[in-house]
DRENGU-751275 format. One record per residue (C-alpha): residue in one letter; residue number from 1; chain; x, y, z. Coordinates in steps of 0.2 Angstrom, whole numbers, plus 5000, padded with zeros to 4 digits. Example, Ala and Ser with C-alpha at 12.3 -4.5 7.8 and 13.67 -1.06 7.14 Angstrom:
<pts>
PT/aa/i/ch/c1/c2/c3
PT/A/1/A/5062/4978/5039;
PT/S/2/A/5068/4995/5036;
</pts>
This chain:
<pts>
PT/aa/i/ch/c1/c2/c3
PT/X/1/A/4689/4875/4027;
PT/X/2/A/4689/4878/4008;
PT/X/3/A/4700/4892/4001;
PT/X/4/A/4686/4900/3992;
PT/X/5/A/4676/4901/4009;
PT/X/6/A/4691/4908/4018;
PT/X/7/A/4694/4921/4005;
PT/X/8/A/4675/4925/4007;
PT/X/9/A/4677/4927/4025;
PT/X/10/A/4692/4938/4023;
PT/X/11/A/4684/4949/4010;
PT/X/12/A/4668/4951/4021;
PT/X/13/A/4678/4955/4037;
PT/X/14/A/4688/4969/4027;
PT/X/15/A/4672/4976/4020;
PT/X/16/A/4663/4977/4037;
PT/X/17/A/4677/4989/4042;
PT/X/18/A/4670/5002/4029;
PT/X/19/A/4652/4998/4032;
PT/X/20/A/4652/5002/4050;
PT/X/21/A/4661/5019/4048;
PT/X/22/A/4661/5028/4065;
PT/X/23/A/4660/5012/4075;
PT/X/24/A/4676/5006/4066;
PT/X/25/A/4684/5022/4070;
PT/X/26/A/4679/5021/4088;
PT/X/27/A/4686/5003/4090;
PT/X/28/A/4702/5007/4081;
PT/X/29/A/4704/5023/4092;
PT/X/30/A/4701/5013/4108;
PT/X/31/A/4713/5000/4103;
PT/X/32/A/4726/5013/4098;
PT/X/33/A/4725/5022/4115;
PT/X/34/A/4726/5007/4126;
PT/X/35/A/4740/4999/4116;
PT/X/36/A/4749/5015/4117;
PT/X/37/A/4748/5016/4136;
PT/X/38/A/4753/4997/4136;
PT/X/39/A/4768/5000/4125;
PT/X/40/A/4774/5015/4135;
PT/X/41/A/4773/5004/4151;
PT/X/42/A/4783/4990/4142;
PT/X/43/A/4797/5002/4137;
PT/X/44/A/4797/5009/4154;
PT/X/45/A/4798/4992/4162;
PT/X/46/A/4812/4987/4150;
PT/X/47/A/4822/5002/4155;
PT/X/48/A/4819/5000/4173;
PT/X/49/A/4825/4982/4172;
PT/X/50/A/4840/4988/4163;
PT/X/51/A/4844/5000/4177;
PT/X/52/A/4841/4987/4190;
PT/X/53/A/4853/4975/4181;
PT/X/54/A/4867/4988/4179;
PT/X/55/A/4866/4992/4197;
PT/X/56/A/4866/4974/4202;
PT/X/57/A/4881/4970/4191;
PT/X/58/A/4891/4983/4201;
PT/X/59/A/4890/4972/4217;
PT/X/60/A/4907/4965/4221;
PT/X/61/A/4916/4958/4237;
PT/X/62/A/4932/4965/4243;
PT/X/63/A/4942/4950/4252;
PT/X/64/A/4956/4957/4263;
PT/X/65/A/4970/4946/4265;
PT/X/66/A/4980/4945/4282;
PT/X/67/A/4996/4955/4282;
PT/X/68/A/5005/4939/4288;
PT/X/69/A/5001/4929/4272;
PT/X/70/A/5015/4925/4261;
PT/X/71/A/5014/4926/4242;
PT/X/72/A/5012/4907/4241;
PT/X/73/A/4998/4907/4254;
PT/X/74/A/4989/4921/4244;
PT/X/75/A/4990/4911/4228;
PT/X/76/A/4983/4896/4238;
PT/X/77/A/4969/4907/4244;
PT/X/78/A/4965/4913/4227;
PT/X/79/A/4963/4895/4221;
PT/X/80/A/4952/4891/4235;
PT/X/81/A/4941/4906/4231;
PT/X/82/A/4940/4902/4213;
PT/X/83/A/4935/4884/4217;
PT/X/84/A/4919/4890/4226;
PT/X/85/A/4904/4887/4215;
PT/X/86/A/4896/4902/4206;
PT/X/87/A/4911/4913/4208;
PT/X/88/A/4913/4922/4192;
PT/X/89/A/4929/4931/4193;
PT/X/90/A/4944/4934/4206;
PT/X/91/A/4955/4949/4204;
PT/X/92/A/4970/4952/4214;
PT/X/93/A/4973/4970/4221;
PT/X/94/A/4989/4974/4229;
PT/X/95/A/4991/4986/4244;
PT/X/96/A/5000/4999/4233;
PT/X/97/A/4986/4998/4220;
PT/X/98/A/4973/5000/4233;
PT/X/99/A/4981/5015/4240;
PT/X/100/A/4983/5023/4223;
PT/X/101/A/4964/5020/4220;
PT/X/102/A/4960/5028/4237;
PT/X/103/A/4971/5043/4233;
PT/X/104/A/4963/5045/4216;
PT/X/105/A/4945/5043/4222;
PT/X/106/A/4947/5058/4234;
PT/X/107/A/4954/5070/4221;
PT/X/108/A/4962/5085/4229;
PT/X/109/A/4959/5078/4247;
PT/X/110/A/4969/5062/4242;
PT/X/111/A/4985/5072/4245;
PT/X/112/A/4983/5069/4263;
PT/X/113/A/4987/5051/4261;
PT/X/114/A/5003/5054/4251;
PT/X/115/A/5014/5051/4266;
PT/X/116/A/5007/5033/4267;
PT/X/117/A/5016/5027/4252;
PT/X/118/A/5031/5023/4262;
PT/X/119/A/5022/5014/4276;
PT/X/120/A/5006/5007/4267;
PT/X/121/A/4994/5001/4281;
PT/X/122/A/4982/4993/4269;
PT/X/123/A/4980/4975/4265;
PT/X/124/A/4982/4965/4249;
PT/X/125/A/4965/4960/4243;
PT/X/126/A/4954/4951/4230;
PT/X/127/A/4940/4958/4221;
PT/X/128/A/4927/4944/4219;
PT/X/129/A/4911/4944/4208;
PT/X/130/A/4897/4931/4209;
PT/X/131/A/4889/4924/4194;
PT/X/132/A/4872/4930/4201;
PT/X/133/A/4873/4946/4212;
PT/X/134/A/4859/4939/4223;
PT/X/135/A/4871/4925/4230;
PT/X/136/A/4884/4937/4235;
PT/X/137/A/4880/4935/4253;
PT/X/138/A/4881/4916/4252;
PT/X/139/A/4898/4917/4244;
PT/X/140/A/4905/4930/4256;
PT/X/141/A/4900/4919/4271;
PT/X/142/A/4910/4904/4263;
PT/X/143/A/4925/4915/4259;
PT/X/144/A/4926/4922/4277;
PT/X/145/A/4929/4904/4284;
PT/X/146/A/4945/4902/4273;
PT/X/147/A/4962/4903/4280;
PT/X/148/A/4972/4920/4279;
PT/X/149/A/4956/4930/4276;
PT/X/150/A/4955/4945/4288;
PT/X/151/A/4938/4951/4283;
PT/X/152/A/4925/4952/4268;
PT/X/153/A/4917/4968/4264;
PT/X/154/A/4902/4970/4251;
PT/X/155/A/4891/4983/4260;
PT/X/156/A/4879/4970/4266;
PT/X/157/A/4865/4982/4272;
PT/X/158/A/4866/4992/4256;
PT/X/159/A/4867/4977/4245;
PT/X/160/A/4852/4968/4253;
PT/X/161/A/4842/4985/4252;
PT/X/162/A/4847/4986/4234;
PT/X/163/A/4840/4969/4230;
PT/X/164/A/4824/4972/4239;
PT/X/165/A/4821/4988/4229;
PT/X/166/A/4826/4981/4212;
PT/X/167/A/4814/4966/4215;
PT/X/168/A/4800/4978/4220;
PT/X/169/A/4802/4988/4205;
PT/X/170/A/4802/4973/4193;
PT/X/171/A/4786/4966/4202;
PT/X/172/A/4777/4983/4202;
PT/X/173/A/4781/4985/4183;
PT/X/174/A/4775/4967/4178;
PT/X/175/A/4759/4970/4188;
PT/X/176/A/4756/4987/4180;
PT/X/177/A/4758/4980/4163;
PT/X/178/A/4747/4965/4166;
PT/X/179/A/4734/4976/4173;
PT/X/180/A/4734/4988/4158;
PT/X/181/A/4733/4973/4146;
PT/X/182/A/4717/4967/4155;
PT/X/183/A/4710/4984/4155;
PT/X/184/A/4713/4986/4136;
PT/X/185/A/4705/4969/4133;
PT/X/186/A/4689/4973/4142;
PT/X/187/A/4688/4990/4135;
PT/X/188/A/4691/4985/4117;
PT/X/189/A/4679/4970/4119;
PT/X/190/A/4665/4981/4124;
PT/X/191/A/4669/4993/4110;
PT/X/192/A/4668/4979/4097;
PT/X/193/A/4652/4973/4106;
PT/X/194/A/4644/4989/4101;
PT/X/195/A/4648/4986/4083;
PT/X/196/A/4640/4969/4084;
PT/X/197/A/4625/4974/4093;
PT/X/198/A/4621/4986/4080;
PT/X/199/A/4621/4971/4067;
PT/X/200/A/4612/4958/4078;
PT/X/201/A/4597/4958/4066;
PT/X/202/A/4609/4954/4052;
PT/X/203/A/4616/4939/4062;
PT/X/204/A/4599/4933/4067;
PT/X/205/A/4593/4933/4048;
PT/X/206/A/4608/4924/4043;
PT/X/207/A/4605/4911/4057;
PT/X/208/A/4587/4909/4052;
PT/X/209/A/4591/4906/4033;
PT/X/210/A/4602/4891/4039;
PT/X/211/A/4620/4899/4040;
PT/X/212/A/4631/4889/4052;
PT/X/213/A/4638/4897/4068;
PT/X/214/A/4656/4896/4060;
PT/X/215/A/4650/4904/4044;
PT/X/216/A/4643/4919/4054;
PT/X/217/A/4658/4920/4066;
PT/X/218/A/4673/4920/4054;
PT/X/219/A/4670/4937/4046;
PT/X/220/A/4668/4945/4063;
PT/X/221/A/4684/4936/4069;
PT/X/222/A/4693/4944/4053;
PT/X/223/A/4685/4961/4057;
PT/X/224/A/4691/4960/4075;
PT/X/225/A/4708/4955/4070;
PT/X/226/A/4710/4969/4058;
PT/X/227/A/4703/4981/4070;
PT/X/228/A/4716/4976/4083;
PT/X/229/A/4731/4975/4070;
PT/X/230/A/4726/4992/4062;
PT/X/231/A/4724/5000/4080;
PT/X/232/A/4741/4994/4085;
PT/X/233/A/4750/5002/4070;
PT/X/234/A/4747/5020/4077;
PT/X/235/A/4755/5017/4094;
PT/X/236/A/4769/5007/4086;
PT/X/237/A/4773/5022/4075;
PT/X/238/A/4771/5035/4089;
PT/X/239/A/4781/5025/4102;
PT/X/240/A/4794/5021/4088;
PT/X/241/A/4797/5039/4083;
PT/X/242/A/4796/5045/4101;
PT/X/243/A/4808/5032/4109;
PT/X/244/A/4820/5034/4094;
PT/X/245/A/4821/5053/4097;
PT/X/246/A/4823/5051/4116;
PT/X/247/A/4837/5038/4114;
PT/X/248/A/4846/5048/4100;
PT/X/249/A/4846/5064/4110;
PT/X/250/A/4847/5059/4128;
PT/X/251/A/4855/5042/4129;
PT/X/252/A/4872/5050/4131;
PT/X/253/A/4866/5061/4145;
PT/X/254/A/4858/5047/4155;
PT/X/255/A/4875/5037/4154;
PT/X/256/A/4883/5051/4164;
PT/X/257/A/4873/5045/4179;
PT/X/258/A/4880/5028/4176;
PT/X/259/A/4863/5022/4169;
PT/X/260/A/4859/5017/4151;
PT/X/261/A/4843/5016/4140;
PT/X/262/A/4839/5000/4131;
PT/X/263/A/4844/5002/4113;
PT/X/264/A/4831/5005/4100;
PT/X/265/A/4835/4988/4091;
PT/X/266/A/4830/4975/4095;
PT/X/267/A/4819/4980/4110;
PT/X/268/A/4808/4992/4100;
PT/X/269/A/4805/4978/4087;
PT/X/270/A/4800/4966/4102;
PT/X/271/A/4788/4979/4109;
PT/X/272/A/4780/4981/4091;
PT/X/273/A/4778/4963/4090;
PT/X/274/A/4770/4962/4107;
PT/X/275/A/4758/4976/4102;
PT/X/276/A/4753/4968/4086;
PT/X/277/A/4750/4951/4094;
PT/X/278/A/4740/4959/4108;
PT/X/279/A/4730/4969/4095;
PT/X/280/A/4725/4954/4085;
PT/X/281/A/4721/4943/4100;
PT/X/282/A/4711/4957/4108;
PT/X/283/A/4701/4960/4092;
PT/X/284/A/4697/4941/4090;
PT/X/285/A/4693/4938/4108;
PT/X/286/A/4682/4954/4109;
PT/X/287/A/4673/4948/4093;
PT/X/288/A/4671/4930/4099;
PT/X/289/A/4664/4935/4116;
PT/X/290/A/4652/4948/4109;
PT/X/291/A/4645/4938/4094;
PT/X/292/A/4642/4922/4104;
PT/X/293/A/4626/4928/4113;
PT/X/294/A/4618/4933/4096;
PT/X/295/A/4620/4915/4089;
PT/X/296/A/4606/4908/4099;
PT/X/297/A/4590/4911/4089;
</pts>
């Protein structure tokens, strides 16, 4: 395509926005509303995924060592655990440290266990983390078969339920976002179709005087792309301002509940890029689908 022809298409596509007045406003409004909903859902999914990941990262195994194991045997056991594939870290916790943690965790009620300092009944233990929380059960089963391991505790039922819930949350989130995207595409395509139907006589005249399909299509593609991009700017501005305010004023409070919001940067920029891309794609796709039927004269 010649540069002169391309500039003509760009100029005509931009002019069409002003020529159609209220239809342009209606199309941009439809794009803005739907992309706003999609953008909110995207941020919601990002934060849900962040919460799920932070919960999963807290999953760890407590490997209790037999009381009869000597220091050398404990070191040998630690080496065996570290040799297991996909073990991320192994931390030794002595009986004294374990009792101290227990007393501190119970606050005032911990004083009841003070007499146990002289005759500590707890076992030495290792705190083990897996590279991927989902394989915790698999690694725990391997550790249980090692010599001098009394038992392995990782809250099996709670952990399995946790993984089920987090996976469900992620799946539902992805399905909702995809559903909203398709809803936006069909709604916006139908809105753009109205603007093209109103100009079908113009398309038919151009076709009759010898204009090629490509020559007719390109201004509509440009118009659709501009409708989508302009329509995406409004939700980007609203979501950017709203989420920045939410993060700056409530992120610290949310962290008190051991959760954290995803930071404004780079996630907000990523959402903005997705919305601009969706707006442009939806606009071009809607124009392409709508103008095709009027090219047959």
